[in-house]
N, C-alpha and C positions, 0 to 999 in steps of 0.2 A: 688710594689710586681713584681715577677716575676710570670707563672702558677702554679708555686708548691706551692704556699703561703711563700714563705721565699725571706726575701733582699733581692735587688737586689746592689752590689758589685759599691762603687764611682767608679767613672773613675782614671782611673791614671793621675796624675799632668800631663801634657803637655806642655811643654813652648813651644811659638809661634816660627813658622820658622823661624832657624836658629842664636836660642840663647839656652845656655843651660840651662838644669835644674834649678831653685833656689825655696830652700826649700822656705826662709823667701817668697818671692814673692808668691808662690804657696799658702801658710797658708794665704794669707790673701784673700780669695775665692772673687777674683771679674771677674768679665765680660770678656768677651772676649778684648775686647776694651781698659779697664781698665788695664787689665791685661799686653796688646801688650806694653802699655804708662808705664806701671812699669816696665818692660824690659827693654826698651828703656834708664829710667832714670838710672839706676841702670846702663847696660852697658856705657856708659856716665860718671857716678857717683857711683862711687865701694862701697864707701864712705857712701854714704845716706842709714838712716836706713828709714824702711816703720816701722809707728803708729800703723794704721790699717786699714783696707779695709773694709771687706763687715761685718755688724755686725748683731745681728738680734736685737729685741724689748730693752732683757735686758741694751744687748754690747751700746747701740743709747742711751738708758735712763742714766746708769750710763755714758757716755763719757759728756751726756749735763751737770750733774750732776757737772760732776767734774771741769766743768767754769762755772756751777754757784754758789759755792761757792765765786769764785772771784769776779765775777758779777752776781747780781743777775736779770740785763736786757739782759743778754747774752744771750738768746734766741732772743729776737726781735730784738738785736742788730746782730744778726747773719744770720737768717733764713728770707725768702723774708714772703711775707705774703699767710697763709692758713688758716686752719681751726687747720688743727694740731699744726703750731709753736705758735696761739695762748688760743688756749686749754692747751699748756704744760706753755705760759708765764702768766696763769692765774692763775694755777693752784700753781705755784710759789710765784704769786703774792697771793693771799689767805693762805698761810702757812710759816708769816712770822719766824714763832717761828720752824722751819726744817731750818737747816743752817750744819749740814752734807752730805758729799755726798753721806753716802748712804741711810741719811731719803729724799734728793730727789731726788736720783733714784729710790727709791721704791714709790713715790710720783709719775714721771714722769712713770715709769712704769705701772704703774693706770693708765695713759693717755693713755699710747699708746697703751694698751688692751686692751682697747675702740675704738682702731681708724679704720675703714675697710681700708683693704690694700688701696684702690684707695685713701683715704682722707691724707694714712702714704706715698702714696709715693710723694705728695709734700712737704716733710720736710726735710728729707736727702736720699742723693743719696747713702751713707755708706749700708743703708737699701736692697737695688739693687744687690749691687755687682760695680755700678759705680762711686765707689771715693776710694779714699786712703788719707791719713796722710803719713805726712814723718815729721820727726824730725830738727826741722831748721838746720841751721850750720850756725855758717859766716864764716869758712875755706873755699875759693870758691861762699860764697852764690847767689850772682849777678849772676852766671855761670849757677848754679846748679838753680835758680829761671829761668833761660832765655831759657835752656833746658824744662823745665817744661813748660810754657810756648809755647814753640815748637809741642811738644807732640803730637801725629796727635790724630780727636775726644776729646781735651778740650777742656770744655763746659764752663769754669770756673776755676780761681785757687786762691787762696786767702792768702796770707801772712800773714793775722790779720782777727781776727775774736771777734766780742765785745771787741774790744778791748785791746783783747791778742792775741799776738805772736804766731800761730798755719800756718803752711803749709796743706793747702788742694787742690786739684789734682779732678775736678771733668768729666767725662766721659757725 
């Protein structure tokens, strides 16, 4: 809030220097390093489609649930060991009757809502805006993957998560 008590308008979208504004990338709400990488990737491969960027807790729970319906061990097979990962997996394991994306997402959201931000920071870089997902492609797949692997600031690229084809870049 500003001094008048009114909300402060969000900053106008601003692409990295040398890039034209891309509303699809701006909508991902990424931190600077990931945002610049997204612009570089899109410039090199204009056909790339971004499927996810920064997520709130509900968005993270929903994204996880959409994978868990295909593989009940997806969480433990995808995320590095952490309190958040273990609590989410435990919740799934203790509720075998929950089989729909919406019912699993509700369970996972309850877990995420009860974790401190510093604990959540070890679960997914999507929560901080330091990761994006790209729709896997078959056309020029190796070239796209090579570009992703060369992005400045990249700390991890996955083209499979928990046995499922998912393209995930984090910074």
